[in-house]
N, C-alpha and C positions, 0 to 999 in steps of 0.2 A: 659716675663718682660725683660730680658737681655736685647734683642732686643732693646725693648721701650729708657730702659734707654742710650742706645748706642745712639740710634737715638736722644731722647734730647741730649745729651751731644754735639752731633754735632752739632747739631742747635744753641744750643747757644754759643758752640764755634765761630758758623761763626758770630752770634752779635755781639760776643764780637771783633774779629777782622774787623768788620763792622763799632766798634767803634771808633778804633783808623785809618781805613783809613781814616775813615770821618776826623777825626782831623787832621792827618798830611795834609790835604786838602787845611783845614782850614788853619790851621799856612800857608803850602806854599803861600797861596794866598795872605793870608796879606802880608808876608816877599816879596812877588814880587814886591808890590810900588801898588801907588794910581792911580789906573785908570783914576781917574775923568779929570786928565790932558790932558790923551792920548782920552778921548772922548770927552775935551771940546777944545785942541788944547795950544799951546803956547802962547798964547795971551789972553786967560783964563784969566779976571780979577782974585783978591782974593774972591769975595763976591761973585762971579759966581762958585768957585771951593767950595766955605763954602755950599753955596746953593744948588749943585748938592748934595754934601756931605751928608746933611740933606734929602735931598731926597730920595738919596741910604742907606740910614740906617749908614754910613758909619761914623758918629759924635758920636754913641754912645758908649760906655765904650767895651772895645775888650769880655770881657768875657759876658757881655750880650749879646755881638752879635754871639758869638761862641752856650752858649745857646740853642738862637734862630735858627741857621742853625744846630744843632742838632737834635732841636726838629723837623722840616722841614723834614729834612733826613728820620725819623722814622717815619711820614707819609707818607714821599713819595711825600713831595714835593720837588723839587728839584732846585726852582727860575727862576727866568727869564731871561733870555740873554740882557744885559746892551744896545747891539747893533742893535739887530734884535725886544726886546723888547717881542719875542716869549716864550712859557714856554718852560724849556729845557729839560722835562722829554719827551717830547711831539715831539719835534729835533733832539734828539738819538733816539727815538725806532724809527722813519722816516727813519733814515739811517742805524739799525738793520738787518732788511733783505738784504741789499748787504753786511755788514759786515758777517753777519752770513751766505750766500751762500760761499763764499771765506775762511772761516774758515772752514766750514763744506765739502765740497771738498777737501780743503787742508790736514786733518784729516785723511778722508777717502785715499784720493793716499797714505798717509801716512804707513796708515795700512798696503794696498793691497801691496804697496813693500815692507815696512822696516819687517813685520813679517816672507814673504817667505827667503827674503835675510836674515836675522839674522839666522832663522832657517837652513836655506843652509850651512850657513857658522861654526854654529855649530857644525853640522854632519861632515863637513869636517874642523874640528878644524888643525891646524897648515898646512893647505892647500897651493895652491899659490892661488887661489876660497877666501879663510878665506882672506889670507894676502891682496888681493884688497880689498873686501870688506869692510876690517877694516879702509881702506888708503881712500876710496871711502866715508864711512860716516864720517870721519875725515874732510875732505875737506870741504863736507858738510857745516859742523858747524859752518866750521872756515871762512867759504866766508862769506862777508858784505851782506848781503841781499839788501842792495839797489846798489852794485855794481854788483851781481846777475842779479836783474832784469834790465838794465841799459844795460848789457851784452845782454839778452836776447832780449829786444828791439833794438838794435842794429844788430842783426843775423838773425833775425828770423821775421824782420816787415819791417826795414831799406832796408836790404842787399837784402834778398829775398826773402821779400815781401809775405810771408804765411798766418801770424798771425795779425789781428789789434795792435798796440801798447798799446790799452785803451782803457777805458770810457765801460760802460754797452752795450750792444749788443745781441745778439746770442751766442751759445756755443764757438764762435771761439774767443770772445772777454777774456773767460775765461782763457783762455789753459795758457798765462804767466804770469798770476797773483798767480793762483792756484799753477804752476809749481815751480813759485818763492819763495812761501807763503809754500810750501809743505818742500823745501830741508830739513830744521832742523829738523822738525819732524818727518820725513823720517828718517834722520840719527840715532836720538834719538831711536826710536822705534827698530830698526836694532840692532844698538849696544847692548840693554840691553835685547831687545830677545836671543842675541846672550849668551851673559855673565850669564843670566838665567838658559837656555837651556841647555849649559855646562856643570852647573853648575848638575840640574836635570840627567842628562847622567851619571853621574858617582855616584847615587843615588842605595841603596842596591836593592831598588823596581824595578827601570828598569835593573839591572844587573839579576835578578831573570827574567823579564820580557825575556828577551835573553833565558836566562839559560833552561827556560820551552819550548823554540824552538817556540815563537811566531814570525811570519813574522816583518821582521824590522820594514817593513815600519806601520805597526800598533804598534809596541812597541815606535817607534820616534814619530808619529803625535797623538797617543791617550793617550799616557802614558807621555812622556817626553811634548814634544809643548804644549798638553792641561794645566797638571802642572804650566810650565815656564810663562803662559797667564799672572798671577794673578798681577805680579808687574806691566805688561805691560797695563794692565787696568787702572791703576793708572794715566801712563804716558800718558798713550792717553789722559785720560780727564783732565790732566792739559793743558796737551799740544792746547785743545780744546779750554778752558776759555782765556789761551794767546795769541793764534791765536785771537781771537773774540774781546776780550779787547788790543790789544793793537797790531794792525797789521798796525801802522801807515804807514810805510815807504814802504811797499807794495801800500797802497792805494793812498801815495803822487806819488810814481816812476809811475802808473798807472790813476792815476786821477779817480780813483775810488771811488764813493760817498760815501762811507758808514762811520764808527763812526770813523775812523783814520782820516779819507780826513777833520770830523767835528771838532775833536780835533786840529790838524793844525789852521783852520782858527781859533778859538779860544784863541789859544795861541797868533797868527798875532796880534789881534783884542786884545791883553790882557782884554780879557772878562773874568773876572773872577769869576762871578757865575756859567758860561758854562763852566771854566776848573773843578770846584770844582763839579759841577754835573755828568762830565764825570770822573772824577776817583775814586767818589762815585758809579758811576753807573760800571765801570770796578772792582772796590774792589766786590762788589754786587758779578755780573758775574762769579767773578773767586770761591769765595766764594761757591755761590750757586752751581756751579759745580763740587764744590772738596767735597760740604756734598753729593752730590748724587753718586760721583764714592768713596768715603768713605763707608756709607751705602751699594752697591753694592759690595763691597771687603767683609764687613762682612755677607753680606750674601752667599756672595760664599766661603769665610773661616769664620767658625763660629767660630775656636781661637783668632780670631781681638776681636769681643765681648767679648769672655772671659777676655780679659785683659782690659777692660774697666771697 
């Protein structure tokens, strides 16, 4: 029963978060301005603008538009694009596989590099290796992601000619965008792993394991590292959600046809229904991943369920 209550509360919280996200998307889209002028051009007459507003439903009271928008969102209807007249949800789902490919590989790379580096730094706390790992992690989180992408293109594509500068193709096209996108999650995972594992190594049960004469490798990896991964799991899930719903810069730099590039096009065209749909979809993706991570965390550590 406690597990069912825990899951139900997480799902309910997700719906509440999605509601506020959809509300914010609606408000921002209305504050951004009138898209009818963008669609018709500056030479449009007042009658043409009024007619188009009536067709789009923008002439109705704001509360009516809001209620209709929220109702459509919870029915899974994200509207139609103003410029292409395509279903927004279908247009987004067409781009998801490309973004999912980038985000999955970036998170995987972050895990494969971040956890070992963080564990290595924790074991050698205070050493030169620890300081170097900490400095590299800070630099990776501080460097603007668009600058990193452009530098990688300049060096490995334009100067050396080793890798393509972008676009979808074979595995070689994935290398530069994945490395660029993985920089921040790798650094965050490494720093969190180091901080958590350093704390775990000071715990009495770890000291007791050393006192019993257990091999150092077994104590470090079977006891300390295993227990330090619980908060890391949460960060990995959150990073995946962030990368999947917000990798706009990387997709723009590498001309990657994912959700991020679609968002750029929507903003440039002032396609408000599509912008709203993208915000809601991104929020739903992030909330869904967060719920799954919370549930997994609760299954791993029963103490989390006891607190709800």
